[in-house]
C-alpha positions in Angstrom: -36.8 -68.0 -22.8 -38.9 -68.2 -19.7 -37.8 -66.7 -16.4 -38.5 -69.2 -13.6 -38.2 -68.2 -10.0 -38.9 -70.6 -7.1 -39.6 -67.7 -4.7 -42.8 -65.9 -4.9 -42.5 -62.4 -6.4 -43.3 -60.6 -3.2 -40.6 -62.3 -1.1 -38.0 -61.6 -3.8 -38.8 -57.8 -3.8 -38.7 -57.6 0.0 -35.3 -59.3 0.0 -33.9 -57.0 -2.6 -35.2 -53.9 -0.8 -33.7 -55.1 2.5 -30.3 -55.7 0.8 -30.4 -52.3 -0.9 -31.3 -50.6 2.3 -28.5 -52.4 4.2 -26.0 -51.5 1.5 -27.1 -47.8 1.4 -26.7 -47.5 5.2 -23.4 -49.2 5.2 -22.0 -47.1 2.4 -23.0 -44.0 4.4 -21.4 -45.4 7.5 -18.2 -46.4 5.7 -18.0 -43.0 3.9 -18.6 -41.2 7.2 -15.9 -43.3 8.9 -13.4 -42.6 6.1 -14.2 -38.9 6.3 -13.8 -38.9 10.1 -10.4 -40.7 9.9 -9.3 -38.3 7.1 -10.3 -35.2 9.2 -8.6 -36.7 12.2 -5.3 -37.1 10.2 -5.5 -33.6 8.9 -6.0 -32.2 12.4 -3.1 -34.2 13.7 -0.9 -32.9 10.8 -1.9 -29.3 11.4 -1.2 -29.7 15.1 2.2 -31.1 14.3 3.0 -28.3 11.9 1.9 -25.7 14.5 4.3 -27.3 17.0 7.1 -27.2 14.4 6.4 -23.5 13.5 6.4 -22.6 17.2 9.8 -24.2 17.6 11.1 -22.3 14.6 9.8 -19.0 15.9 11.4 -19.7 19.3 14.7 -20.5 17.6 14.6 -17.3 15.6 13.7 -15.2 18.7 16.7 -16.7 20.4 19.0 -15.9 17.5 17.7 -12.3 17.4 18.3 -12.0 21.1 21.9 -13.3 20.7 22.6 -10.9 17.8 21.1 -8.0 19.7 23.3 -8.8 22.7 26.4 -9.0 20.5 25.8 -5.5 19.1 27.9 -2.7 20.4 25.5 -0.1 21.9 27.8 2.8 20.8 28.0 1.4 17.3 24.3 1.0 17.1 23.8 4.6 18.2 26.2 5.8 15.5 24.4 3.7 12.9 21.1 5.1 14.0 22.4 8.7 13.8 24.0 8.1 10.4 20.7 6.7 9.1 18.9 9.8 10.4 21.4 12.0 8.6 21.0 10.1 5.4 17.2 10.5 5.6 17.6 14.2 6.2 19.9 14.7 3.2 17.5 12.7 1.1 14.7 15.0 2.1 16.8 18.0 1.2 17.8 16.6 -2.2 14.2 15.7 -3.0 13.2 19.3 -2.4 16.0 20.7 -4.5 15.2 18.9 -7.7 17.4 21.2 -9.8 20.6 19.9 -8.1 19.7 16.3 -8.8 18.8 17.2 -12.4 22.2 18.8 -12.8 24.0 15.8 -11.5 22.0 13.5 -13.8 22.8 15.9 -16.7 26.5 15.8 -16.0 26.5 12.0 -15.6 24.7 11.4 -18.8 26.8 13.9 -20.9 30.3 13.4 -19.6 32.7 11.3 -21.6 34.5 8.4 -19.9 37.9 10.0 -20.4 36.9 13.1 -18.5 37.0 13.2 -14.6 35.4 16.1 -12.7 37.2 17.3 -9.6 35.3 20.4 -8.7 31.7 21.7 -9.3 30.1 25.0 -8.5 26.5 25.7 -9.6 25.0 29.1 -9.5 21.3 28.8 -10.5 20.7 32.5 -10.1 23.3 33.2 -12.9 22.2 30.0 -14.7 25.8 28.7 -14.9 27.8 25.7 -13.8 31.5 25.9 -13.2 33.4 22.6 -13.3 37.0 21.7 -13.3 38.5 18.4 -14.1 40.9 16.3 -16.1 40.7 14.9 -19.7 42.9 12.2 -21.0 43.9 14.3 -24.1 43.4 17.7 -25.7 41.2 15.9 -28.3 38.9 14.4 -25.6 38.6 17.9 -24.0 37.7 19.4 -27.4 35.1 16.7 -28.0 33.6 17.2 -24.5 33.3 21.0 -25.0 31.7 20.4 -28.5 29.3 17.9 -27.0 28.1 20.3 -24.3 27.8 23.1 -26.8 25.5 20.9 -29.0 23.0 20.2 -26.2 19.7 22.1 -26.1 19.9 22.5 -22.3 23.2 24.5 -22.7 23.4 28.1 -23.8 27.2 28.4 -24.1 30.4 26.8 -22.9 33.8 28.4 -22.3 37.1 26.8 -21.4 39.9 28.2 -19.2 42.9 27.1 -17.2 44.1 24.4 -19.6 47.3 22.9 -18.3 49.1 19.5 -18.4 48.2 17.4 -15.4 50.9 15.7 -13.3 48.8 12.6 -13.3 48.7 12.6 -17.1 46.3 14.3 -19.4 45.0 17.8 -19.4 43.5 19.8 -16.5 40.9 22.4 -17.4 38.0 24.5 -16.1 34.6 24.9 -17.9 31.9 27.5 -17.5 28.6 26.1 -18.8 25.7 28.5 -19.3 22.5 26.5 -18.8 18.9 27.2 -19.6 17.5 27.8 -16.1 14.1 26.4 -16.8 15.6 23.0 -17.5 17.1 22.8 -14.0 14.9 25.0 -11.9 11.6 23.2 -12.6 10.1 21.3 -9.6 
């Protein structure tokens, strides 16, 4: 097949170049316009969101002010003093690690049917004296046997076994402990 063109070759190339140049400039212009509109929309959305957030912050500030005004000043002072006391006690307990270890030890090794009513620990003598109530003689015997079997305990002695008016058996235990287990810091 033969390609026939009525326009001379030079004029055809010039026309194509002009159309290509116009298309290229328009594409850049259109893309720039779309990008501008897109950025303008994002800016408007961010400005609207900022206004919304400022209103939310103002509402929260107003709510906080209302709640602060409704607080009783005396009650607030008492709560602050109580919080200070709790922090002080926590500092003391953190320093006296052996006491917290003893409580953990008793909590982990006490049967459910046993309730402690009194505790006296003498770390200088390496002994703990506790009194409490067990649901039955059998539970008391199992509790004493359990304490005796623990490596942290040197010896256990029972005294003051009586029937409890609430039901069960009242008793006192002297538990000799290995001091290094509770005195470490």
